C-alpha positions in Angstrom: 15.4 -64.5 21.2 18.2 -62.0 21.8 18.9 -62.4 25.9 17.4 -65.2 27.0 16.7 -65.8 30.7 19.9 -67.7 32.2 17.8 -70.4 33.6 20.7 -71.6 35.8 21.4 -68.5 36.8 18.1 -67.5 38.0 17.0 -71.1 39.8 20.8 -70.8 42.0 19.6 -67.0 43.1 16.0 -68.9 44.2 17.9 -71.5 46.0 20.1 -69.0 47.5 17.1 -66.4 48.6 15.3 -70.0 49.9 18.1 -71.1 51.8 18.5 -67.3 53.2 15.2 -66.8 54.5 15.0 -70.3 56.3 18.0 -70.0 58.3 16.6 -66.5 59.2 13.0 -68.2 60.1 15.2 -70.8 62.4 17.0 -68.1 63.7 14.9 -65.4 64.3 11.3 -66.7 63.9 8.5 -65.1 61.6 8.2 -61.2 61.5 7.4 -58.3 59.0 10.2 -58.1 56.9 13.0 -55.9 58.2 14.1 -52.1 56.7 17.5 -53.8 56.0 16.0 -56.7 53.7 14.1 -53.8 51.7 13.9 -53.2 48.9 15.8 -55.8 47.8 16.5 -59.5 48.7 19.9 -60.4 48.0 21.3 -63.4 45.7 22.8 -62.6 42.7 24.3 -65.5 40.3 25.9 -63.9 37.5 23.6 -60.8 36.3 20.3 -62.4 37.5 18.9 -60.7 40.5 15.8 -60.9 42.4 13.9 -58.2 44.4 11.1 -57.5 46.2 8.8 -54.8 46.3 6.7 -54.1 49.1 4.5 -51.3 50.8 5.3 -50.5 54.2 3.4 -51.0 58.2 2.4 -47.8 59.9 6.6 -48.1 61.7 8.2 -48.5 58.4 8.5 -52.5 58.0 7.8 -54.1 54.9 3.7 -55.6 54.6 5.4 -58.9 54.2 6.4 -61.2 56.5 9.2 -64.0 55.8 7.1 -67.1 55.7 5.1 -65.2 53.3 8.0 -64.5 51.4 9.5 -68.1 51.5 6.0 -69.3 49.8 6.5 -66.5 47.2 9.9 -68.1 46.5 9.3 -71.7 46.5 6.0 -71.2 44.2 7.9 -69.0 41.6 10.7 -72.2 41.9 8.1 -74.9 41.6 6.7 -72.5 38.6 10.0 -72.1 36.7 11.8 -75.7 37.8 9.3 -78.5 38.9 6.2 -77.3 36.4 9.2 -76.1 33.9 6.9 -73.3 32.9 8.8 -71.3 30.4 10.0 -67.8 30.9 10.6 -64.7 28.5 13.4 -62.6 28.7 13.0 -59.8 31.6 9.6 -61.7 33.1 8.2 -59.9 35.8 6.2 -62.4 38.0 4.1 -60.5 40.4 2.9 -62.5 43.6 3.0 -60.4 47.0 4.4 -58.0 45.2 7.8 -59.7 44.4 9.2 -59.2 40.9 11.9 -61.6 39.5 13.7 -60.7 35.9 16.9 -60.1 34.3 19.0 -57.6 35.2 20.8 -56.6 31.8 17.3 -56.7 30.2 14.4 -53.8 29.7 16.4 -51.4 31.4 13.5 -49.0 31.6 11.6 -51.0 33.9 14.1 -52.1 35.9 16.3 -49.1 36.2 17.4 -47.9 39.4 17.8 -50.9 41.3 20.2 -50.7 44.1 22.9 -53.1 44.1 22.3 -56.3 46.2 24.6 -57.5 48.9 23.4 -60.7 50.9 24.9 -64.0 49.5 25.3 -66.9 51.5 28.9 -67.9 52.4 29.7 -71.1 50.5 30.2 -74.6 52.6 29.7 -76.8 49.8 27.1 -80.3 48.8 27.1 -81.4 46.0 24.5 -83.3 44.6 21.8 -84.4 42.1 18.1 -84.8 42.8 18.0 -88.2 43.2 17.7 -90.6 46.3 20.7 -91.1 47.8 21.1 -87.4 47.3 18.1 -86.5 49.4 19.0 -88.6 52.0 22.4 -86.9 52.5 21.0 -84.1 53.0 18.7 -85.0 55.4 20.8 -86.0 57.5 22.4 -83.0 57.6 19.1 -80.8 58.5 18.2 -83.6 61.5 21.5 -82.9 62.9 21.4 -79.6 62.4 24.4 -78.9 60.6 24.7 -76.3 58.7 25.8 -76.3 55.0 25.1 -74.8 51.4 24.5 -76.6 48.4 26.2 -76.5 45.1 24.8 -77.6 41.6 26.4 -79.7 39.4 24.8 -80.4 36.3 25.6 -84.5 35.0 28.3 -83.6 32.8 30.0 -81.6 35.5 30.2 -84.5 37.8 33.0 -86.3 36.7 35.8 -83.4 36.0 34.9 -81.6 39.1 35.0 -84.4 41.1 38.2 -85.2 40.0 39.5 -82.2 40.4 39.0 -82.3 44.3 41.6 -85.1 44.0 39.3 -87.6 45.1 39.9 -91.1 43.7 37.2 -92.7 41.6 34.8 -95.6 42.2 36.5 -98.8 41.4 33.4 -99.7 39.6 31.2 -97.6 36.9 30.1 -94.8 37.4 33.4 -93.6 38.9 32.4 -90.3 40.5 28.9 -90.4 41.9 27.1 -87.9 44.5 26.6 -87.0 47.0 29.4 -85.3 47.6 30.5 -83.8 50.4 32.9 -81.4 52.1 33.8 -81.5 55.5 34.7 -78.7 57.7 38.6 -80.4 57.4 39.0 -79.9 54.1 37.9 -83.8 53.5 35.7 -84.9 50.9 33.6 -88.1 50.2 31.0 -89.8 48.0 27.9 -91.6 48.6 25.4 -91.2 51.0 26.1 -94.4 53.8 29.9 -93.1 54.0 28.5 -89.6 54.9 26.1 -90.8 57.1 28.8 -93.2 59.0 31.3 -90.0 58.9 28.7 -87.6 60.4 27.9 -89.8 63.1 31.7 -90.5 64.1 31.7 -86.4 64.2 28.1 -85.0 65.4 26.8 -88.3 67.4 23.9 -86.3 68.3 21.0 -86.9 67.5 22.1 -90.5 66.8 21.4 -92.0 63.7 22.8 -95.6 64.2 23.7 -95.9 60.3 24.7 -99.3 61.0 21.7 -100.7 62.8 20.3 -104.3 61.3 17.2 -102.5 59.7 19.7 -100.3 57.8 20.6 -103.8 56.2 17.1 -104.8 55.4 15.9 -101.4 54.3 18.6 -101.2 51.4 18.0 -104.8 50.5 14.3 -104.4 50.1 15.4 -100.8 48.0 17.3 -103.0 45.4 14.5 -105.3 44.9 12.4 -101.9 44.3 14.2 -101.0 41.6 14.0 -103.5 38.4 10.2 -102.3 38.1 10.3 -99.0 39.2 13.2 -98.3 36.6 10.8 -97.9 33.4 8.5 -95.8 35.8 10.9 -93.5 37.3 13.9 -93.0 34.9 11.9 -91.3 31.7 10.2 -89.2 34.5 13.4 -87.8 36.1 14.8 -87.0 32.8 11.5 -84.9 31.8 10.9 -83.1 35.4 14.5 -82.7 37.1 16.9 -82.6 34.4 18.1 -79.8 33.3 18.8 -78.4 29.0 22.6 -78.7 30.2 22.3 -82.1 31.5 19.6 -84.1 29.7 21.6 -85.1 26.7 24.1 -86.7 29.1 21.6 -88.1 31.3 19.4 -89.4 28.0 22.8 -91.1 26.7 24.1 -92.8 29.4 20.8 -94.4 30.6 20.7 -95.5 27.0 23.6 -97.2 27.7 23.0 -98.8 30.6 19.3 -100.0 29.7 20.3 -100.9 26.6 17.1 -99.0 25.2 16.1 -95.3 24.9 14.1 -94.0 27.8 11.2 -93.5 25.7 11.4 -97.0 25.3 12.1 -98.2 28.7 8.8 -96.2 29.5 6.8 -97.8 26.8 8.3 -101.8 27.6 8.4 -101.0 31.2 6.8 -98.2 32.8 3.4 -99.9 33.2 0.8 -101.4 35.5 2.4 -104.9 34.9 5.7 -103.0 36.8 3.8 -101.7 39.8 1.8 -104.7 40.1 5.6 -106.3 40.5 6.7 -103.7 42.8 3.6 -103.8 45.4 5.3 -106.8 47.1 8.1 -105.3 48.2 6.7 -102.0 48.9 4.3 -103.4 51.1 7.5 -105.7 52.4 8.6 -102.4 53.5 5.7 -101.2 55.0 5.4 -104.2 57.5 8.9 -103.4 59.0 7.5 -100.0 59.3 5.0 -101.3 61.6 7.3 -103.7 63.5 7.7 -101.6 66.4 5.7 -99.8 68.8 5.1 -96.4 68.8 6.1 -95.8 64.9 6.0 -94.1 62.3 9.8 -95.2 62.0 11.7 -98.0 61.2 12.9 -97.9 65.0 9.4 -97.2 65.8 9.8 -93.6 67.7 13.6 -93.5 67.1 14.8 -91.9 64.0 17.5 -93.9 62.5 19.1 -93.8 58.7 16.9 -96.6 57.4 14.3 -93.6 57.8 15.9 -91.3 55.7 17.3 -93.7 52.9 13.4 -94.4 52.4 12.2 -90.6 52.8 15.1 -89.8 50.2 13.1 -92.2 47.6 9.8 -90.4 48.7 11.1 -87.4 48.3 12.3 -88.4 44.5 9.2 -89.7 44.2 6.8 -86.4 45.4 9.2 -83.9 43.2 8.5 -86.1 40.3 5.1 -85.9 40.4 2.4 -87.8 38.2 1.3 -89.2 41.3 3.7 -91.6 41.9 4.1 -90.8 45.9 0.3 -90.9 46.2 0.5 -94.6 44.5 3.3 -95.9 47.0 1.0 -94.5 49.8 -2.1 -96.2 48.6 0.1 -99.4 48.4 1.2 -98.9 52.0 -0.4 -96.1 54.0 2.9 -96.2 56.5 4.6 -94.7 54.1 2.2 -91.7 54.2 2.7 -91.5 58.1 6.9 -91.4 57.4 6.4 -89.0 55.1 4.6 -86.5 57.4 7.1 -87.4 59.9 9.9 -86.4 58.4 8.6 -83.5 56.6 10.5 -81.4 59.4 13.4 -82.4 57.4 12.7 -82.2 54.0 11.3 -78.5 54.4 14.7 -77.3 53.8 15.1 -78.8 50.3 18.3 -76.8 48.5 
């Protein structure tokens, strides 16, 4: 194809749009799309843009609400990056009047578009779409701390974090995500140190990162990893890795597990592994039911332990293939926890 779609640029544009819409809904509530945001919505990365096309109400407002717009963008994201549908150059996706395309192709169809202007100010959170990274983001959402997300491909992690002056971990992997930059310019890696630092700087609402339940959840999560590795890792490659990251992810996991991921899935990704995982999942469920009032580990009180679990459940949901449903079927208390945590999961970019 002469001018293939820049999927990374398109993805970044969609995610920036989602962030802007969610912040608008959070700050001002829902309404008809304001004339200042019509006929386009911002988010340009490189030459990739997203444009809204709507009809007007009698008062001149666009016949689309911000919440509808959020649903549209979420649908496009899921189609292109979760379901990984292919998209041709100058692709048009007509859903509720939205047009998505590539600015340098198909000039006749796309000529005359205004120059987009709204681009969120950066304040970076670096992450992969894995458990601990999701947990860190959920904590930021829970404490209502403003942030934006900076995406890194797997090959970029080490060089980028090293360029920030971060010292490497003493053991492999030497550089890991999430990594956060705090307002004072300090960078730090890994969810637990990040949670502790955020608790010190933003103590309300409390997170209890050192509660005794946290150590028990971490212990059980370590026990859950071996049986789930062959179930989860190949699906991460198929579902979450971009083309830029696939080779690095495939090779590093081959070295780690001593076999290619397709072999790992054949040999350690079946019903025997689910049977091995079931007692661990059930033991976690007991912790969720120990305190009265639920659905959290500390009963009605939210803690870091909940976000550690929610991060894992969110990853399973994103991987699809019924993984989250299988875990909830084994232990229904996970379903109650996930439902309660959706308020912090909603912002996922």
